[in-house]
C-alpha positions as CSV (number, residue, x, y, z in Angstrom):
1,M,-39.7,15.3,142.6
2,P,-40.4,16.9,139.2
3,L,-37.6,18.8,137.6
4,R,-38.7,22.4,137.1
5,V,-35.4,24.1,136.2
6,A,-35.2,24.8,132.5
7,V,-36.8,28.2,132.3
8,V,-38.5,30.5,134.8
9,A,-40.9,32.8,133.0
10,L,-42.0,36.1,134.4
11,A,-45.0,37.9,133.0
12,I,-43.3,41.1,132.2
13,T,-42.7,43.2,129.1
14,T,-39.7,45.1,128.0
15,L,-40.4,48.8,128.4
16,G,-38.8,50.1,125.3
17,G,-39.4,50.1,121.6
18,C,-41.9,52.4,119.9
19,A,-42.1,55.7,121.7
20,S,-45.6,56.9,122.7
21,S,-47.1,59.8,120.8
22,S,-50.2,59.9,123.0
23,D,-51.6,63.0,124.6
24,V,-53.3,60.9,127.3
25,P,-51.8,62.0,130.6
26,I,-49.5,59.6,132.4
27,P,-51.6,57.7,134.8
28,T,-51.4,57.8,138.6
29,P,-51.8,54.4,140.2
30,A,-54.0,54.2,143.2
31,A,-52.1,54.2,146.5
32,L,-52.2,50.9,148.3
33,S,-52.6,50.7,152.0
34,T,-50.1,48.8,154.1
35,S,-52.7,46.1,154.6
36,E,-53.3,45.8,150.8
37,S,-49.6,45.7,150.0
38,E,-49.0,43.0,152.6
39,T,-51.9,40.9,151.3
40,I,-50.5,41.1,147.7
41,L,-47.0,40.2,148.8
42,A,-48.3,37.2,150.8
43,E,-50.2,36.0,147.8
44,Q,-47.1,36.4,145.6
45,L,-45.0,34.3,148.0
46,A,-47.7,31.7,148.4
47,Q,-47.8,31.3,144.6
48,S,-44.0,31.1,144.4
49,W,-43.8,28.4,147.1
50,K,-46.5,26.5,145.4
51,M,-44.4,26.5,142.2
52,Y,-41.0,25.9,143.7
53,G,-41.4,24.5,147.2
54,A,-40.6,20.9,147.9
55,D,-43.7,18.7,148.7
56,G,-44.2,18.1,152.4
57,E,-41.7,20.7,153.5
58,D,-42.5,23.8,155.6
59,R,-42.1,27.1,153.9
60,P,-39.1,29.0,155.2
61,E,-39.4,32.4,156.7
62,I,-37.4,34.8,154.4
63,P,-37.0,38.5,155.3
64,V,-37.8,40.9,152.5
65,V,-34.7,42.9,151.5
66,R,-36.8,45.3,149.3
67,T,-39.5,45.3,146.7
68,I,-38.3,45.8,143.1
69,S,-39.5,47.1,139.8
70,R,-40.2,45.0,136.8
71,S,-37.4,46.7,134.9
72,E,-34.7,45.6,137.4
73,W,-36.1,42.1,138.0
74,G,-33.7,40.3,135.7
75,E,-30.6,42.0,137.1
76,V,-31.6,41.5,140.7
77,M,-32.7,37.9,140.3
78,A,-29.5,37.0,138.5
79,A,-27.4,38.5,141.3
80,C,-29.5,36.8,144.0
81,M,-29.3,33.4,142.3
82,A,-25.5,33.8,142.1
83,E,-25.4,34.5,145.8
84,Q,-27.4,31.2,146.2
85,G,-24.8,29.4,144.2
86,F,-26.5,29.2,140.7
87,S,-25.5,30.9,137.5
88,V,-28.5,31.9,135.4
89,T,-29.2,33.8,132.3
90,I,-32.0,36.3,131.7
91,G,-33.5,36.2,128.2
92,S,-35.0,39.1,126.2
93,D,-38.4,37.5,126.9
94,G,-38.0,37.9,130.6
95,G,-37.3,34.2,131.2
96,M,-34.6,33.0,133.5
97,G,-32.6,29.9,132.3
98,S,-30.5,27.6,134.3
99,G,-28.9,25.7,131.4
100,D,-28.2,22.0,131.9
101,L,-28.8,21.5,135.6
102,P,-28.2,18.1,137.2
103,E,-31.3,16.4,138.6
104,S,-29.6,16.2,142.0
105,Q,-29.5,20.0,142.2
106,A,-33.2,20.5,141.2
107,G,-34.4,20.9,144.8
108,A,-31.7,23.3,145.8
109,Y,-32.3,25.3,142.6
110,N,-36.0,25.6,143.1
111,L,-35.5,26.6,146.8
112,A,-33.1,29.3,145.6
113,I,-35.7,30.7,143.3
114,Y,-38.1,30.9,146.2
115,V,-35.5,32.6,148.4
116,C,-34.9,35.2,145.8
117,D,-38.6,35.7,145.1
118,A,-39.2,36.2,148.8
119,S,-36.1,38.5,149.3
120,Y,-36.9,40.7,146.3
121,P,-40.6,40.5,145.5
122,L,-42.1,42.7,142.8
123,D,-43.7,45.9,144.0
124,P,-47.3,45.2,144.9
125,K,-48.5,47.9,142.6
126,Y,-48.0,45.6,139.6
127,S,-50.6,43.2,141.0
128,A,-53.2,45.8,142.0
129,P,-56.2,46.3,139.7
130,L,-55.7,49.1,137.2
131,N,-57.6,52.3,138.0
132,E,-59.5,54.2,135.2
133,S,-56.5,56.5,134.5
134,Q,-54.3,53.4,133.9
135,Q,-57.0,51.7,131.9
136,R,-57.5,54.6,129.5
137,Y,-53.7,55.0,129.2
138,L,-53.4,51.3,128.3
139,F,-56.3,51.5,125.8
140,D,-54.8,54.5,124.1
141,Y,-51.4,52.8,123.8
142,L,-52.8,49.5,122.5
143,T,-55.1,51.1,119.9
144,T,-52.6,53.7,118.6
145,D,-48.9,53.2,119.3
146,L,-48.9,49.4,119.5
147,V,-51.2,49.0,116.4
148,E,-49.0,51.4,114.4
149,C,-45.8,49.6,115.5
150,L,-47.2,46.2,114.6
151,E,-48.3,47.6,111.2
152,D,-44.8,48.9,110.6
153,Q,-43.7,45.3,111.3
154,G,-45.9,44.2,108.4
155,F,-49.0,42.9,110.4
156,D,-52.7,43.7,110.0
157,T,-54.2,43.9,113.5
158,G,-57.8,44.4,112.4
159,S,-60.2,46.8,114.0
160,A,-59.7,48.1,117.5
161,P,-62.6,48.0,120.0
162,S,-64.3,51.0,121.4
163,W,-63.4,52.1,124.9
164,Q,-66.5,50.6,126.3
165,K,-65.8,47.2,124.7
166,F,-62.2,47.4,125.9
167,A,-63.3,48.2,129.5
168,E,-65.7,45.3,129.5
169,G,-63.0,43.0,128.4
170,L,-60.8,44.2,131.2
171,E,-63.6,43.5,133.7
172,S,-64.1,40.0,132.3
173,G,-60.5,39.1,132.0
174,T,-60.5,39.0,128.2
175,M,-58.6,42.2,127.4
176,W,-58.2,43.0,123.8
177,N,-54.6,43.1,122.5
178,P,-53.5,43.6,118.9
179,F,-50.9,40.8,119.4
180,T,-53.8,38.3,119.3
181,A,-54.2,39.1,115.5
182,L,-50.6,38.0,114.7
183,P,-50.1,34.8,112.7
184,D,-48.0,32.0,114.1
185,V,-44.3,33.0,114.1
186,S,-41.2,31.4,115.5
187,P,-40.2,32.2,119.1
188,K,-37.2,34.2,117.9
189,R,-39.4,36.3,115.6
190,F,-41.9,36.8,118.3
191,Q,-39.2,38.1,120.6
192,E,-38.0,40.5,117.9
193,I,-41.5,41.8,117.4
194,E,-42.2,42.2,121.2
195,S,-38.8,43.9,121.6
196,A,-39.7,46.5,118.9
197,C,-43.4,46.7,120.0
198,P,-43.8,46.1,123.8
199,Q,-47.2,44.9,124.8
200,S,-47.4,47.5,127.7
201,P,-46.8,51.2,127.7
202,P,-43.7,52.3,129.6
203,R,-45.5,54.6,132.2
204,L,-48.5,52.4,133.0
205,Y,-47.6,52.4,136.7
206,G,-46.5,56.0,136.9
C-alpha cells in the first residue's frame, strides 16, 4: 500500500491580509436545496475515500457531526485527528502534516483522515458554482485589491482582463489570477506572499 502521509493539502486560502477597498456589494451565494447539498457531500466523501481508503476495503459509514467552514478546517481537523490517535500540524498554507509516521501506521492514519473528512465535511456551498454576484465580487477583488497588494510586494502582474474575458475564463475553467504572473519563488516566500495577499476575498461566500 502506498504511503500517503506526509502532507494533506486542502485547497483553501487564508482569509486575511490586504483589506478590501471595493464598493462592490458583498455577494449572496445561491441557496442550495437539500438534494443539491447531499449530492455535493456525497461527492466530497467519495473523493476522500478514493484518496485515503484502503484498496479492496468497503467504505465505512461515518455519521456527519456537522459541516464546517474553511476558516475552522485546520482547528477541527487537528482535534479530530487527535481523537483518532494522531498528532498533526496545520501549516500556514492549509496543509496538514503528520511528521515522521511509521509505515506500519499508514493505513490507520489514512483511515483517520477519511473519518475526520466524513465527520466534519466542508460546507457544500464551497463546492457550488459561483453565481454572478460572487463572480463579480471575485473579479473586483482580483483586479484591484489583489493586484495592488502584489504590487506592494514588488511584483508586476501585467494587465487585468475585462469582465467579459474573466467570465469566459471562469466558464472554461481557466480563471485569470494575478498570481500566475509571479516569478518562481521559494515555498517559504510564496507562503509569505499568499499570507499577505490572499488569493480569495474574505466574503466570497457571504
